[in-house]
C-alpha positions in Angstrom: -11.5 55.6 53.0 -11.4 58.6 55.3 -14.6 59.0 57.3 -14.1 62.6 58.6 -15.6 64.7 55.9 -19.2 64.7 57.2 -22.1 65.3 54.8 -22.6 69.0 54.9 -20.5 69.2 51.7 -23.2 67.3 49.9 -25.7 70.1 50.6 -23.5 72.5 48.8 -23.9 70.5 45.6 -27.3 68.9 45.7 -29.3 69.4 43.7 -27.0 70.3 40.8 -28.4 69.6 37.4 -24.9 69.0 36.0 -23.9 66.4 38.6 -24.6 62.9 37.3 -25.4 61.6 40.8 -26.6 64.6 42.8 -29.0 66.0 40.2 -32.5 67.3 40.7 -34.0 63.8 40.8 -31.4 62.4 43.3 -31.9 61.3 46.9 -29.8 60.3 49.9 -30.3 57.4 52.4 -28.2 56.8 55.5 -28.9 53.7 57.5 -27.0 51.9 60.3 -26.4 48.2 60.8 -27.2 47.2 57.2 -24.9 46.3 54.4 -24.7 49.0 51.7 -25.5 46.6 48.9 -28.6 45.4 50.7 -29.7 49.0 51.2 -29.2 49.7 47.5 -31.3 46.6 46.5 -34.1 47.6 48.9 -34.3 51.0 47.2 -34.5 49.5 43.7 -31.0 48.5 42.6 -30.8 45.4 40.5 -29.4 42.6 42.8 -27.9 40.4 40.1 -25.7 43.3 38.9 -24.2 44.0 42.3 -20.8 42.2 42.8 -21.1 42.0 46.6 -23.3 39.2 48.2 -26.8 40.5 48.7 -28.9 39.2 51.6 -31.9 37.1 51.0 -34.2 39.5 52.8 -33.1 42.4 50.6 -33.7 40.3 47.5 -37.1 39.4 48.8 -38.1 43.1 49.3 -36.9 43.8 45.7 -38.9 40.9 44.3 -42.1 42.2 46.1 -41.6 45.8 45.1 -40.3 45.2 41.6 -42.3 42.2 40.2 -41.8 43.4 36.6 -38.6 44.9 35.6 -38.2 47.1 32.5 -34.6 47.4 31.4 -34.0 51.0 30.2 -31.5 52.1 27.6 -29.8 54.2 30.3 -30.6 53.0 33.9 -30.5 55.3 36.8 -27.4 55.1 39.0 -26.7 55.4 42.7 -23.5 55.3 44.6 -23.4 53.1 47.7 -20.9 52.7 50.4 -20.3 52.5 54.2 -18.4 54.7 56.6 -18.4 53.6 60.2 -21.7 52.0 61.2 -23.6 53.9 58.6 -24.3 52.8 55.0 -25.4 55.3 52.4 -26.9 55.7 49.0 -26.4 58.9 47.0 -28.0 59.1 43.5 -31.0 58.2 41.5 -32.5 55.3 43.4 -36.2 54.7 43.9 -36.8 57.1 46.8 -40.6 56.9 46.6 -40.6 53.2 47.2 -40.9 53.7 51.0 -44.6 54.6 50.4 -45.4 51.0 49.2 -47.0 48.6 51.7 -44.6 45.9 50.7 -41.5 48.0 51.3 -39.3 47.0 54.3 -35.9 47.6 55.6 -33.9 44.5 56.4 -34.3 43.2 59.9 -31.5 44.5 62.2 -31.4 47.9 60.5 -31.2 50.6 63.2 -31.8 54.3 62.5 -32.3 55.4 58.9 -32.7 58.8 57.2 -34.1 59.2 53.7 -34.0 62.6 51.9 -35.1 63.4 48.4 -35.4 66.7 46.5 -38.6 68.3 45.3 -37.3 70.7 42.7 -40.6 72.4 41.9 -40.9 73.5 45.6 -37.2 74.0 46.3 -37.2 71.7 49.3 -36.2 68.3 50.6 -38.6 65.6 51.8 -37.4 63.5 54.7 -38.4 60.2 56.2 -36.9 58.9 59.5 -37.0 55.2 60.5 -36.1 53.4 63.7 -35.8 49.6 63.7 -37.5 49.4 60.3 -40.5 51.5 61.4 -41.2 54.9 59.9 -41.3 57.4 62.8 -41.9 60.6 60.9 -41.9 62.1 57.4 -42.2 65.7 56.3 -40.8 68.7 54.4 -37.5 70.4 55.0 -37.0 73.9 53.5 -35.0 77.1 54.2 -37.6 79.7 55.1 -39.0 80.3 58.6 -41.9 82.4 59.5 -45.5 82.6 60.6 -47.3 82.0 63.9 -46.0 78.4 64.2 -42.4 79.7 64.5 -42.4 83.0 66.3 -38.8 82.8 67.6 -37.0 81.4 64.6 -37.2 77.9 66.0 -35.5 74.8 64.8 -36.7 72.4 62.1 -38.3 70.1 64.7 -39.6 72.4 67.4 -43.1 71.3 66.7 -42.4 67.6 66.0 -42.1 65.9 69.4 -41.0 62.6 68.0 -38.0 64.3 66.3 -37.2 66.9 69.0 -34.0 64.9 69.8 -32.5 66.5 66.7 -33.0 70.1 67.9 -29.7 70.5 69.7 -27.7 69.3 66.7 -29.8 71.6 64.4 -29.1 74.5 66.7 -25.4 73.8 66.7 -25.4 73.6 62.9 -27.1 77.1 62.7 -30.4 75.8 61.2 -32.4 78.9 62.0 -32.3 82.5 60.7 -30.9 85.4 62.6 -33.5 87.2 64.8 -33.5 90.8 65.8 -36.1 92.5 68.0 -38.0 95.5 66.9 -40.5 97.2 69.2 -40.3 94.2 71.6 -41.1 91.6 68.9 -38.8 89.2 67.1 -38.1 89.8 63.4 -36.4 87.4 61.1 -33.3 88.7 59.2 -33.6 88.2 55.4 -37.3 87.5 55.8 -36.5 84.3 57.5 -34.6 82.8 54.5 -31.4 80.8 55.2 -29.4 80.9 52.0 -27.2 77.9 52.7 -30.0 75.9 54.5 -29.1 72.6 52.7 -25.5 72.6 54.0 -26.7 73.6 57.5 -29.4 70.9 57.6 -27.1 68.2 56.5 -24.5 69.4 59.0 -27.2 69.0 61.7 -27.7 65.4 60.7 -24.0 64.9 60.6 -23.7 66.1 64.2 -26.7 64.2 65.4 -25.8 60.8 63.9 -22.1 60.9 63.2 -22.7 60.3 59.5 -19.9 60.8 57.0 -19.2 60.3 53.3 -15.6 60.8 52.0 -15.8 63.6 49.5 -12.5 62.7 47.8 -13.6 59.1 47.3 -17.0 60.2 46.0 -15.5 62.6 43.5 -12.9 60.1 42.4 -15.6 57.4 41.8 -14.2 55.0 44.4 -17.6 54.2 45.8 -19.3 51.6 43.6 -22.4 52.3 41.5 -25.6 50.3 41.2 -28.1 50.3 38.4 -31.7 51.1 39.3 -34.4 49.8 36.9 -38.0 50.9 37.0 -40.8 48.5 37.8 
């Protein structure tokens, strides 16, 4: 599979209520140095329905976080795959499971980025992990303004532990245009970035070298995993 499509294209389609995988309840996970099937199981996919071998540690996490499985008539589905060093999930996995105390990423997992959509607020939530430890979590949206961001800023200007992303976010255009009136900066379009989702995912793409093959995704060549509620 080609690995040069990046991930900005996902931002142009997610959330889409008509997309079976990238709907309003969908999420994305990107993680390095972990098998994609293990990543799927850690986020709620049923291990015994995945054809690839699943690691014992991922199975143990699933058993801890899903002690009682309810089999739905129509299980949620997530696509899983790997491009380069990064595995990914895209779909309706259990994105809130990272809040549980017994959640863990498999040992050896490097950096990981979790995104999920909050439809009522028109924003993404993001959690960032390094070596299995959650470094930061917060909200990502498309409007800038207020005293905290007087110059337009980037998404992580005021988050020191995430400031390493600022250059990539700048290169992806993740801030509104600014003009100066009477010596003071004024946001164009009231600080709203229309295509903020594409730009933000482009920033992550630049920072981490993440990619998902759009042709393979659209053709269904990435496998699907069933996710059952606990």
